Structures are given as C-alpha cells and as structure tokens.
C-alpha positions, 0 to 999 in steps of 0.5 A: 454448521452455523460457524462454518456457514457463515464463515464461507459466507463472510470470506466469499462477501469479503472477497467480492467486496474487496473487488469493488472500488465502489463500496464505502470504507467501513462497510468493507472494513466491518465485514473484513473485522466479522471474518476475522473475528469468526476465524479466530475460533480456528486459531485460539482455543475459545474456552482458554483450555490451551492456546492453539484451538484444536481446530487450528491444523484440521483445515487448510486455507489456501489464498492466492498471493499478490505478487502472482497475481496475472490481473490489472488493477485500475483503481477509480478516483476516491476522496482524498481522505478516503484514500489516505485512511485506507492506505493507512490502516493496510500499514497497521495490518502489515505492521501487525502481521509482521510483528505478531502472526507472523511469529505463530506460524511454524513450520510451515513451508512458503513460496518465495512471493507468499505475501507472509514472506517477512521481507515482502511484508516489510516491502508492504508495510513502508510502500504504505507508509510512502503511499498515504504521504503521497497523498499529503504531498498531493494535496500539499501541492493542490493547495500551494503549501510551503515548497520547503514542507512540500520537499521535506515530506516528499524526501520521508517518503523517498526513504520509506520506498528506499527502506521497503526497496531494500527488499526488492527494488529501488526508488528515487526522489525526483518530487522533493528535489523539485520542490527543494528548488523552488525553496532554494529559490526562496532562500535566494540560493539560485545555484543550489535550485538550479543542481536540485531541479538539474537532479530531479529531471536526471533521475525523472528520465531515469524513472521513465527509462526503467518504466519503460523497460518494465513495460516490455517485461511478461509480469503482473501489472505491465498495463498499469505502468506508472507512465500512464498515470496521469500524475506521472504524465504531468511530472516532466513538464512540471520539472520543465516548468520548475527549471524554468522558473529557476532559471529565469529568476537566477538570470535576472536576479540571483546571479548565481552560478550551478552548483557543483553537488545537490544541497541536502534535503532537508528533514520533515519535522511535521506532516509525518504520521505513523501507521493506524494500530491495528488492532484484533476484534474480539472473538465472534459471539458465535465461538462459545466454549459449549459451541467449540467443544461441540466441534468433534475432531476424534475421528481424525486424530491420527489419521495422515491429512488427505489433500484435496488438489481442487482446494489449491485451485483458488479462482483470482477475483476480478476488480469490478469495473467503473464505467466510464463517467461514474459518480458516486453518489455518495462523494462530493469531490474527487482526488485529482492529483495534479 
C-alpha cells in the first residue's frame, strides 16, 4: 500500500511540477528520479528471480502525447545556464529511451503521434541538441564572440534540425549565413559576404511565410508561433543591418561583385557539446524483495484484462501562468536573446 500510494502521489506531484516554470530544475529532477526509481519495481524484478517484474503487465498506464496536446506553451525567461542544462538533460533522456528503453516494448501498438514513436523520438533528440546550442549562439551573439564561431555553431544547429527534420519537417540556416557574411567581410571577401547575406534574407522570408501559413492551421501551438517571439521579431532587422553593413563596406573598401554562389559554411571546431548521458536511478529501497513478494497477483492469473475506460480520460495538465512583471527571487539574471 505504501509503494502504490507513494507512486500515485509522486506521479501527481511530477505532472504538477513539470507545469510550473518557476520551480528550480534540481527540485523537478529529484522528483522525476524518485518516480522512476519507484516505478522500476513494476518493470524489472526486484528480487532478481526473472528479467521482468511480475507486476509489469498487471497495470496499464495512460499519458497524453505531446503532439496531440492542444494547449499553448508560454515559457518564461529563465537564466541561460538553467535553460541550457535543462534541454541538455532532455536530449540525454530522449537518447536513453530511444537506444535502450524502446527495445523493451514488445507487442505494443502505438498511435501514429505517440511520443514513443521512434521517428518522433529521433526528432525530439536532435531538436533538443539544436535548442541547447541555440542558447550557446545567443550567448555568443550577446557577448560579441568571433563571427566565424557564431556562423559555424549555427551551421551545426541547422544540421541537427535538418536531421530531425528528415523525420518530420524542414529547417533552414538563416542565422549561419548572416554571421558568415560578417566573417567573410573580416576576410576581405565582400562578394561572398553579399551573397551570404542575400541567402540569409531569402530563407528568413521563407521561414516567415511558413510561420504565417502554419498560424492559419488548426494545430497545437499555433498561438505560440515563432514570429511572435522577440528573437524572431528582431531577426529581419538584424539581417537587414548586416546587409547594409556588408554593402557599405564592400562599396567603400572591398569593391567586389556579388558572388554567384554562397561560399560553403564552416564546420564548428569548438562550442559543440553532446547530450548529457542519462543514468537510470537505482531501484527505490521501498521495493525490497519481501515487499515485492507481498504483491499477490495470483487471483488475476488467467483472467482477461478488463479495461477501465475512465482510465483513458487523462486530464491535460495546464502550465502555471507567470504573472506579468514577475521576478524570480532565485534568479539574478534573465536570458535575453536579442
């Protein structure tokens, strides 16, 4: 009874805390690990008598899937390191599920948009890799790092999105081209710089048109479309500013004709990190061999499983709203991507 009650309580607490963006990352991760450590007893045999727990097929769990949700996510500004670490951890969890846990699911029929669809997991993994590196690029831009470094990391981000996009959709390399133009200017290649910034503007307009079209669709997240994000709003003016700078310097200094083709983007030599490896928590101490043996499933052996239709009615968890003007007392700074 203690195991079942605590598992139910942890599950409720985890779902609630995942929807509160003001909570500290360490607290949420601790509750997640506690939940996983306890549910492990329903998957693996705590007494080592077999590979599978005798409880594995006695209970069915139902969760909503991310892609079938209709809620709009409105994330708050958080410290850049917290965002970076959170998404880095997420990418490691997606990879762990994809490489290890997914293989353990046998004879399981999944809906097309299930979070356990292998293609969706691959897309999530590469999306996470790309997104925590976007924080790196944002920081590099704000701290005025080397233009070639920004362009090369953005190029790697574009490749991550492209790999994920091969599963679901496509992405472009607008940021990489814009900063490549500045890097080419530093190398006195005015013609190549003009071609690069021209390409940056072209794909930015394509992305804008795609977002406008997506906003017209009846789909999850259409109210949180990218062009309403401050970074996206400033992207067009940033590219125009780089274009004006490139054209001005080329006219006065370099005197080169615009190149016929874009120069190849440089590959990043540093600034790229791997996903943080996810290490499964140890089995909860409550699941001792004696406690495991105390679960009596004998009465249910051989009986057909009766599905509780109400169990499928999983209520969607709503994100806790952040009041306007809210300042997190635990944060000394905020992440401003501009």
